[in-house]
KENU-418473 format. One record per residue (C-alpha): residue number from 1; z, x, y. Coordinates in Angstrom, 2 decimals. Layout:
# KENU-418473
(NUM; (Z; X; Y));
...
END
This chain:
# KENU-418473
(1; (43.87; 28.08; 26.29));
(2; (43.66; 28.27; 22.49));
(3; (41.66; 30.47; 20.14));
(4; (39.05; 27.69; 20.05));
(5; (38.57; 27.70; 23.84));
(6; (34.90; 28.51; 24.54));
(7; (34.01; 31.65; 26.48));
(8; (31.34; 31.70; 29.18));
(9; (29.97; 34.91; 30.66));
(10; (29.04; 35.20; 34.35));
(11; (26.88; 38.11; 35.49));
(12; (27.39; 39.03; 39.14));
(13; (30.45; 38.65; 41.41));
(14; (28.66; 37.67; 44.59));
(15; (29.14; 34.32; 46.29));
(16; (27.43; 32.32; 43.53));
(17; (28.96; 34.24; 40.63));
(18; (32.45; 34.09; 42.11));
(19; (32.14; 30.34; 42.69));
(20; (30.74; 29.72; 39.21));
(21; (33.57; 31.77; 37.69));
(22; (36.17; 29.76; 39.58));
(23; (34.71; 26.40; 38.55));
(24; (34.57; 27.44; 34.90));
(25; (38.10; 28.85; 34.91));
(26; (39.50; 25.78; 36.65));
(27; (37.85; 23.62; 33.96));
(28; (39.88; 25.50; 31.34));
(29; (37.19; 27.82; 29.98));
(30; (37.59; 31.50; 29.22));
(31; (35.37; 33.45; 31.62));
(32; (34.21; 37.05; 31.46));
(33; (32.90; 38.07; 34.89));
(34; (30.59; 41.11; 34.89));
(35; (30.04; 43.13; 38.09));
(36; (28.12; 46.43; 38.19));
(37; (29.52; 47.67; 41.50));
(38; (30.94; 50.26; 42.21));
(39; (29.51; 51.97; 39.11));
(40; (25.98; 50.99; 40.19));
(41; (25.25; 50.48; 43.89));
(42; (22.71; 48.22; 45.63));
(43; (20.63; 48.96; 48.74));
(44; (22.65; 46.52; 50.88));
(45; (26.26; 46.36; 49.65));
(46; (28.79; 48.77; 51.11));
(47; (31.71; 48.21; 48.72));
(48; (32.75; 46.81; 45.36));
(49; (34.43; 43.60; 46.52));
(50; (33.56; 40.16; 45.24));
(51; (31.56; 37.81; 47.51));
(52; (30.68; 40.61; 49.93));
(53; (28.72; 39.34; 52.94));
(54; (25.94; 41.88; 53.45));
(55; (24.29; 40.38; 56.54));
(56; (25.84; 38.00; 59.08));
(57; (29.50; 36.96; 58.80));
(58; (28.59; 33.37; 59.70));
(59; (28.35; 30.50; 57.22));
(60; (26.60; 28.61; 60.05));
(61; (27.46; 25.19; 61.49));
(62; (30.64; 23.53; 60.24));
(63; (29.79; 20.09; 61.64));
(64; (29.15; 17.74; 58.71));
(65; (27.71; 15.03; 60.96));
(66; (25.33; 17.28; 62.87));
(67; (23.88; 19.71; 60.33));
(68; (22.96; 19.77; 56.66));
(69; (24.80; 23.05; 56.09));
(70; (27.94; 21.61; 57.72));
(71; (27.66; 18.69; 55.32));
(72; (27.29; 21.18; 52.46));
(73; (30.56; 22.83; 53.59));
(74; (32.38; 19.51; 53.38));
(75; (30.90; 18.63; 49.98));
(76; (32.00; 21.98; 48.58));
(77; (35.49; 21.61; 49.99));
(78; (35.81; 18.24; 48.25));
(79; (34.52; 19.76; 45.01));
(80; (37.24; 22.43; 45.01));
(81; (35.16; 25.39; 46.19));
(82; (36.94; 28.75; 46.18));
(83; (34.38; 30.17; 48.65));
(84; (35.07; 27.46; 51.25));
(85; (38.83; 27.69; 50.71));
(86; (38.79; 31.43; 51.42));
(87; (36.36; 31.02; 54.31));
(88; (38.62; 28.44; 55.96));
(89; (41.63; 30.74; 55.50));
(90; (39.90; 33.72; 57.12));
(91; (37.71; 32.17; 59.79));
(92; (37.18; 33.83; 63.18));
(93; (36.12; 32.18; 66.47));
(94; (32.43; 31.22; 66.46));
(95; (32.02; 28.02; 68.44));
(96; (30.96; 25.24; 66.09));
(97; (30.11; 27.69; 63.30));
(98; (32.23; 28.79; 60.35));
(99; (32.38; 32.59; 60.62));
(100; (34.79; 34.79; 58.70));
(101; (36.44; 38.17; 58.72));
(102; (34.19; 39.55; 56.00));
(103; (36.69; 42.04; 54.54));
(104; (39.61; 39.60; 54.37));
(105; (37.33; 36.88; 53.00));
(106; (36.01; 39.10; 50.20));
(107; (39.51; 40.34; 49.34));
(108; (40.81; 36.77; 49.12));
(109; (38.02; 35.67; 46.77));
(110; (38.57; 38.69; 44.54));
(111; (42.36; 38.30; 44.48));
(112; (42.11; 34.63; 43.48));
(113; (39.68; 35.35; 40.64));
(114; (41.54; 38.38; 39.31));
(115; (44.80; 36.42; 39.33));
(116; (43.37; 33.50; 37.36));
(117; (44.73; 33.54; 33.79));
(118; (41.40; 32.37; 32.35));
(119; (39.32; 35.21; 33.83));
(120; (38.60; 38.73; 32.59));
(121; (36.65; 41.06; 34.91));
(122; (34.46; 43.75; 33.39));
(123; (32.86; 46.40; 35.59));
(124; (29.54; 47.81; 34.48));
(125; (25.82; 47.12; 34.65));
(126; (24.29; 44.46; 32.40));
(127; (20.79; 45.65; 31.57));
(128; (19.79; 42.99; 29.03));
(129; (20.12; 39.23; 28.91));
(130; (22.45; 38.05; 26.12));
(131; (20.64; 36.65; 23.11));
(132; (23.17; 33.84; 22.68));
(133; (26.28; 32.31; 24.22));
(134; (26.57; 30.31; 27.43));
(135; (25.90; 32.60; 30.39));
(136; (25.50; 32.13; 34.14));
(137; (23.24; 34.75; 35.71));
(138; (24.16; 35.14; 39.38));
(139; (22.90; 38.64; 40.08));
(140; (21.52; 37.68; 43.46));
(141; (18.56; 38.90; 45.44));
(142; (19.35; 42.53; 44.62));
(143; (19.23; 42.23; 40.84));
(144; (18.99; 45.68; 39.27));
(145; (15.52; 46.81; 38.14));
(146; (16.39; 46.78; 34.44));
(147; (17.76; 43.24; 34.49));
(148; (14.95; 42.07; 36.78));
(149; (12.44; 43.19; 34.17));
(150; (14.40; 41.31; 31.48));
(151; (14.49; 38.15; 33.57));
(152; (10.81; 38.37; 34.36));
(153; (9.96; 38.75; 30.68));
(154; (12.26; 35.88; 29.68));
(155; (11.09; 33.46; 32.37));
(156; (7.45; 33.51; 31.33));
(157; (6.43; 33.60; 35.00));
(158; (6.27; 36.31; 37.60));
(159; (9.32; 36.72; 39.84));
(160; (8.60; 36.36; 43.52));
(161; (10.13; 38.43; 46.30));
(162; (10.61; 38.73; 50.03));
(163; (12.35; 41.00; 52.53));
(164; (15.67; 40.25; 54.19));
(165; (16.93; 42.18; 57.21));
(166; (20.46; 42.97; 58.43));
(167; (21.70; 42.88; 62.06));
(168; (23.67; 45.70; 63.72));
(169; (27.42; 45.45; 64.43));
(170; (28.85; 46.72; 67.75));
(171; (32.44; 47.66; 68.67));
(172; (33.86; 45.32; 71.31));
(173; (35.44; 48.18; 73.27));
(174; (32.03; 49.74; 73.87));
(175; (30.63; 46.64; 75.63));
(176; (30.45; 46.76; 79.45));
(177; (32.07; 43.53; 80.63));
(178; (31.09; 44.12; 84.23));
(179; (27.68; 42.94; 82.99));
(180; (28.50; 40.94; 79.82));
(181; (30.77; 37.89; 79.55));
(182; (32.36; 35.60; 76.98));
(183; (30.93; 32.09; 76.56));
(184; (29.69; 29.75; 73.83));
(185; (26.38; 28.02; 74.41));
(186; (27.12; 24.68; 76.11));
(187; (30.81; 25.75; 75.93));
(188; (31.16; 24.59; 72.31));
(189; (34.12; 25.71; 70.20));
(190; (36.68; 27.43; 72.41));
(191; (33.96; 27.90; 75.00));
(192; (34.16; 31.68; 74.82));
(193; (33.32; 32.68; 71.27));
(194; (30.27; 34.87; 71.99));
(195; (29.65; 37.97; 74.08));
(196; (26.58; 37.42; 76.25));
(197; (24.35; 40.17; 77.67));
(198; (21.90; 38.91; 80.34));
(199; (18.39; 40.13; 81.07));
(200; (16.10; 39.66; 84.03));
(201; (12.45; 38.90; 83.36));
(202; (11.52; 42.52; 84.06));
(203; (14.21; 43.82; 81.66));
(204; (13.17; 41.32; 78.99));
(205; (9.48; 42.20; 79.11));
(206; (10.27; 45.92; 78.99));
(207; (12.58; 45.30; 76.01));
(208; (9.89; 43.40; 74.11));
(209; (7.39; 46.18; 74.84));
(210; (9.81; 48.73; 73.36));
(211; (10.34; 46.60; 70.24));
(212; (6.65; 46.17; 69.56));
(213; (5.88; 49.88; 69.95));
(214; (8.92; 51.27; 68.11));
(215; (8.98; 53.15; 64.81));
(216; (10.20; 51.16; 61.85));
(217; (10.92; 51.74; 58.18));
(218; (7.69; 52.03; 56.19));
(219; (7.37; 49.95; 53.06));
(220; (6.62; 51.41; 49.66));
(221; (3.15; 50.66; 48.36));
(222; (4.48; 48.09; 45.90));
(223; (6.34; 46.26; 48.70));
(224; (3.54; 45.82; 51.22));
(225; (2.35; 42.37; 50.16));
(226; (5.86; 40.87; 50.00));
(227; (6.39; 38.11; 52.61));
(228; (9.42; 37.83; 54.89));
(229; (11.71; 34.81; 54.72));
(230; (10.89; 32.87; 57.90));
(231; (14.56; 32.09; 58.61));
(232; (15.55; 35.75; 58.78));
(233; (12.70; 37.59; 60.49));
(234; (13.32; 41.08; 61.89));
(235; (13.64; 40.99; 65.68));
(236; (10.60; 43.25; 66.11));
(237; (8.49; 40.96; 63.90));
(238; (9.46; 38.01; 66.09));
(239; (8.51; 40.05; 69.17));
(240; (5.10; 40.83; 67.66));
(241; (4.38; 37.08; 67.34));
(242; (4.28; 36.68; 71.11));
(243; (5.95; 38.09; 74.19));
(244; (8.03; 34.92; 74.75));
(245; (9.04; 34.30; 71.13));
(246; (12.49; 35.84; 71.54));
(247; (13.12; 34.14; 74.88));
(248; (12.63; 30.77; 73.15));
(249; (14.46; 31.93; 70.00));
(250; (17.65; 34.00; 69.57));
(251; (17.53; 35.23; 73.19));
(252; (17.16; 31.80; 74.85));
(253; (19.37; 31.51; 77.97));
(254; (20.00; 27.74; 77.88));
(255; (23.60; 26.51; 77.99));
(256; (24.90; 29.78; 79.46));
(257; (26.01; 30.73; 82.98));
(258; (26.65; 34.34; 84.00));
(259; (29.97; 34.37; 85.93));
(260; (29.02; 37.69; 87.53));
(261; (25.99; 36.05; 89.18));
(262; (26.53; 32.27; 88.82));
(263; (23.67; 31.42; 91.13));
(264; (21.12; 33.42; 89.15));
(265; (19.92; 32.09; 85.80));
(266; (19.32; 34.85; 83.20));
(267; (15.76; 35.04; 81.94));
(268; (17.04; 35.91; 78.45));
(269; (20.44; 36.52; 76.83));
(270; (21.49; 38.65; 73.85));
(271; (24.49; 37.11; 72.07));
(272; (27.07; 38.91; 69.92));
(273; (29.34; 37.02; 67.52));
(274; (32.81; 38.10; 66.36));
(275; (32.61; 39.86; 62.99));
(276; (36.26; 40.47; 62.02));
(277; (39.65; 38.79; 62.48));
(278; (40.90; 41.49; 64.84));
(279; (38.03; 40.77; 67.20));
(280; (37.08; 44.45; 67.37));
(281; (33.59; 44.11; 65.88));
(282; (30.68; 41.90; 67.00));
(283; (27.29; 41.45; 65.36));
(284; (24.07; 41.00; 67.31));
(285; (22.92; 37.42; 66.69));
(286; (19.31; 37.20; 65.51));
(287; (18.85; 40.98; 65.64));
(288; (18.19; 41.69; 61.98));
(289; (15.82; 44.64; 62.01));
(290; (13.77; 47.17; 60.08));
(291; (13.67; 49.66; 62.98));
(292; (14.58; 53.24; 62.20));
(293; (18.21; 53.97; 63.07));
(294; (17.34; 56.28; 65.96));
(295; (15.07; 53.62; 67.44));
(296; (17.79; 50.99; 67.12));
(297; (20.33; 52.96; 69.14));
(298; (17.72; 53.92; 71.76));
(299; (16.27; 50.44; 72.28));
(300; (19.40; 48.32; 71.87));
(301; (21.23; 50.47; 74.43));
(302; (18.72; 49.31; 77.04));
(303; (20.33; 45.84; 76.82));
(304; (22.55; 45.25; 79.90));
(305; (26.17; 45.64; 78.79));
(306; (25.27; 47.69; 75.70));
(307; (24.27; 50.93; 77.44));
(308; (27.18; 52.74; 75.76));
(309; (27.34; 50.61; 72.62));
(310; (29.01; 52.10; 69.56));
(311; (27.43; 50.79; 66.38));
(312; (29.84; 50.22; 63.50));
(313; (26.80; 49.37; 61.39));
(314; (23.12; 49.68; 62.15));
(315; (20.55; 47.21; 60.91));
(316; (18.60; 47.63; 57.70));
(317; (16.25; 45.93; 55.30));
(318; (16.23; 45.24; 51.59));
(319; (13.98; 43.58; 49.05));
(320; (15.05; 40.24; 47.61));
(321; (13.92; 38.86; 44.26));
(322; (13.94; 35.23; 43.16));
(323; (12.63; 33.01; 40.38));
(324; (10.06; 30.27; 40.77));
(325; (12.65; 27.59; 40.05));
(326; (10.33; 24.59; 39.71));
(327; (8.40; 26.43; 36.99));
(328; (11.17; 28.05; 34.97));
(329; (14.46; 26.13; 35.51));
(330; (15.43; 22.71; 34.18));
(331; (17.38; 20.05; 36.08));
(332; (20.73; 21.71; 35.28));
(333; (19.62; 25.27; 36.20));
(334; (18.97; 26.38; 32.63));
(335; (16.11; 28.77; 31.92));
(336; (13.62; 26.59; 30.06));
(337; (12.65; 29.38; 27.67));
(338; (16.29; 30.32; 26.92));
(339; (18.52; 27.30; 27.61));
(340; (21.78; 29.16; 26.91));
(341; (21.15; 30.95; 30.23));
(342; (21.80; 29.32; 33.59));
(343; (20.87; 30.84; 36.92));
(344; (22.77; 30.51; 40.17));
(345; (22.59; 31.69; 43.77));
(346; (19.74; 33.27; 45.69));
(347; (17.94; 34.35; 42.55));
(348; (17.07; 30.65; 42.09));
(349; (15.22; 30.58; 45.41));
(350; (17.86; 29.03; 47.63));
(351; (18.53; 30.86; 50.89));
(352; (21.83; 31.34; 52.70));
(353; (25.42; 32.17; 51.84));
(354; (26.62; 28.59; 51.51));
(355; (23.55; 27.42; 49.63));
(356; (24.02; 30.28; 47.15));
(357; (27.68; 29.46; 46.61));
(358; (26.88; 25.76; 46.19));
(359; (24.36; 26.51; 43.43));
(360; (27.04; 28.68; 41.81));
(361; (29.44; 25.74; 42.00));
(362; (26.93; 23.45; 40.30));
(363; (26.00; 26.02; 37.64));
(364; (29.68; 26.57; 36.86));
(365; (30.34; 22.85; 36.54));
(366; (27.24; 22.28; 34.40));
(367; (28.14; 25.17; 32.07));
(368; (31.72; 23.93; 31.78));
(369; (30.57; 20.43; 30.85));
(370; (28.20; 21.83; 28.23));
(371; (30.85; 24.12; 26.75));
(372; (33.35; 21.24; 26.53));
(373; (30.82; 18.83; 25.02));
(374; (30.77; 16.55; 28.04));
(375; (27.82; 14.86; 29.65));
(376; (26.21; 16.94; 32.41));
(377; (25.94; 14.82; 35.54));
(378; (24.01; 16.43; 38.42));
(379; (25.02; 15.45; 41.96));
(380; (22.87; 12.71; 43.48));
(381; (19.84; 13.88; 45.51));
(382; (21.32; 12.03; 48.47));
(383; (24.01; 14.74; 48.72));
(384; (23.43; 18.20; 50.17));
(385; (24.11; 19.83; 46.80));
(386; (21.86; 17.38; 45.00));
(387; (19.08; 17.86; 47.55));
(388; (19.22; 21.64; 47.06));
(389; (19.26; 21.27; 43.28));
(390; (16.29; 18.91; 43.36));
(391; (14.31; 21.32; 45.55));
(392; (15.02; 24.27; 43.25));
(393; (14.34; 22.54; 39.96));
(394; (11.26; 20.47; 40.72));
(395; (11.26; 18.94; 44.17));
(396; (9.30; 21.85; 45.61));
(397; (5.67; 22.65; 44.89));
(398; (5.75; 25.40; 42.25));
(399; (2.52; 26.91; 43.55));
(400; (3.89; 27.48; 47.05));
(401; (7.62; 27.83; 46.26));
(402; (9.56; 29.82; 48.85));
(403; (13.29; 30.30; 49.60));
(404; (14.81; 27.41; 51.51));
(405; (17.98; 26.71; 53.49));
(406; (19.49; 23.25; 53.10));
(407; (18.03; 20.79; 55.58));
(408; (18.04; 17.03; 56.01));
(409; (14.31; 17.25; 55.32));
(410; (15.19; 17.75; 51.62));
(411; (17.12; 14.46; 51.45));
(412; (15.62; 11.12; 50.30));
(413; (14.69; 8.79; 53.14));
(414; (17.38; 6.56; 54.58));
(415; (16.93; 2.80; 54.35));
(416; (15.66; 1.11; 57.48));
(417; (18.40; 0.19; 59.93));
(418; (19.05; -3.26; 61.31));
(419; (17.08; -4.02; 64.48));
(420; (18.89; -3.45; 67.76));
(421; (17.94; -6.91; 69.04));
(422; (17.91; -10.26; 67.23));
(423; (14.48; -10.97; 65.80));
(424; (13.43; -7.34; 66.05));
(425; (11.96; -5.22; 63.29));
(426; (14.05; -2.90; 61.06));
(427; (13.93; 0.63; 62.44));
(428; (14.13; 4.22; 61.30));
(429; (17.16; 6.11; 62.54));
(430; (16.46; 9.20; 64.62));
(431; (18.29; 12.23; 65.98));
(432; (22.07; 12.22; 65.74));
(433; (22.16; 8.69; 64.28));
(434; (19.96; 9.84; 61.41));
(435; (22.12; 12.89; 60.67));
(436; (25.34; 10.89; 60.76));
(437; (23.86; 8.31; 58.40));
(438; (22.77; 11.04; 55.98));
(439; (26.28; 12.52; 56.07));
(440; (28.02; 9.17; 55.50));
(441; (25.77; 8.33; 52.55));
(442; (26.11; 11.82; 51.08));
(443; (29.90; 11.90; 51.19));
(444; (30.19; 8.43; 49.70));
(445; (27.81; 9.36; 46.87));
(446; (29.59; 12.69; 46.40));
(447; (32.93; 10.98; 45.83));
(448; (31.36; 8.76; 43.18));
(449; (29.81; 11.83; 41.53));
(450; (33.11; 13.74; 41.51));
(451; (34.80; 10.79; 39.82));
(452; (32.06; 10.46; 37.21));
(453; (31.93; 14.19; 36.47));
(454; (35.63; 14.52; 35.60));
END
């Protein structure tokens, strides 16, 4: 670097902020990364580490040909993502999913950023948006009240919000393996990546009755009209939607066989996924909750195999805040009213760890190009990153905008395929063929974008 090297500020050292910082630094920019923790805490974080995973430790499916998020993983790897590099280095068994040891993952991200010669880390709360200078705001869904008020005033539109819930974590040694067993659904991955706790129909119906009558955390008056994100509903909210909702959702028994009673099919199954590299902690899949802590221990210990469960962390709930991206952000994530500010991560209205980091990657690259006087080239909408960007910045209906995970439903239609038989009509691809075609097109277009953006 020289004295003329531009400086870009990044506010927030979560997944998006860490990724944006890395992209900027790797492009040769000076970066000042601001993080308020541990001087100012949030309702969900437990430490001061960068890229802390506050809910699940899973980055979801890692199969680029079978899922949009798996494709997003691969795109980010090819784009030099620090988050994916550290996730790959600290992954734990999770079938076809990419799950990580959350503490080692966070430490690796922080160590890489702190060791980068182009980065300066400043701890302390930012309470006002800078009046000038290129800045990436990646303060996440738990943006502090003071900065939230600043963002709301600067955006010219009301910020929206929803609730997100956290699942409990159980110690492996406290699980009763005379009742529980190891197996992945359909024996994917190693075939034994999850702990499974079976329920009979009688046990399941009694469990649902307990969930729907339990005491839960009351909302403040100003929170009561805030909607949940549909992809992360509390387990008791799912139970309230119908007695069989859980049995066809996170507690579905398909693809699993209880070796203790191989001739008896479980009516429902509670799955636990490894949460750390040592394999000593497991989180309850799909069991994010707003139940009071006493109710959690009482009810969850009625699950066969968890009668003596020790909870390393109980579930909780926190309020998330996000911008109405289609109204207030331009095509390169700049705030329309203050174009020196870019936004990244969940505050833009994307949902999910990987989606947040991917928006941080794009914001970092866009800011670097602007600072260096280069053309800003967004990724094509046929890629997973481009599809997310398009949704956030105008593809979604601004009047009904809600947080969204990446999905093939956000991608442009595929061209019609050749007919299977001579003389037949062109056809639309379906199922696995459709997903594989999306992935092939996306990765080809991504490579062209990476070449053009350098």
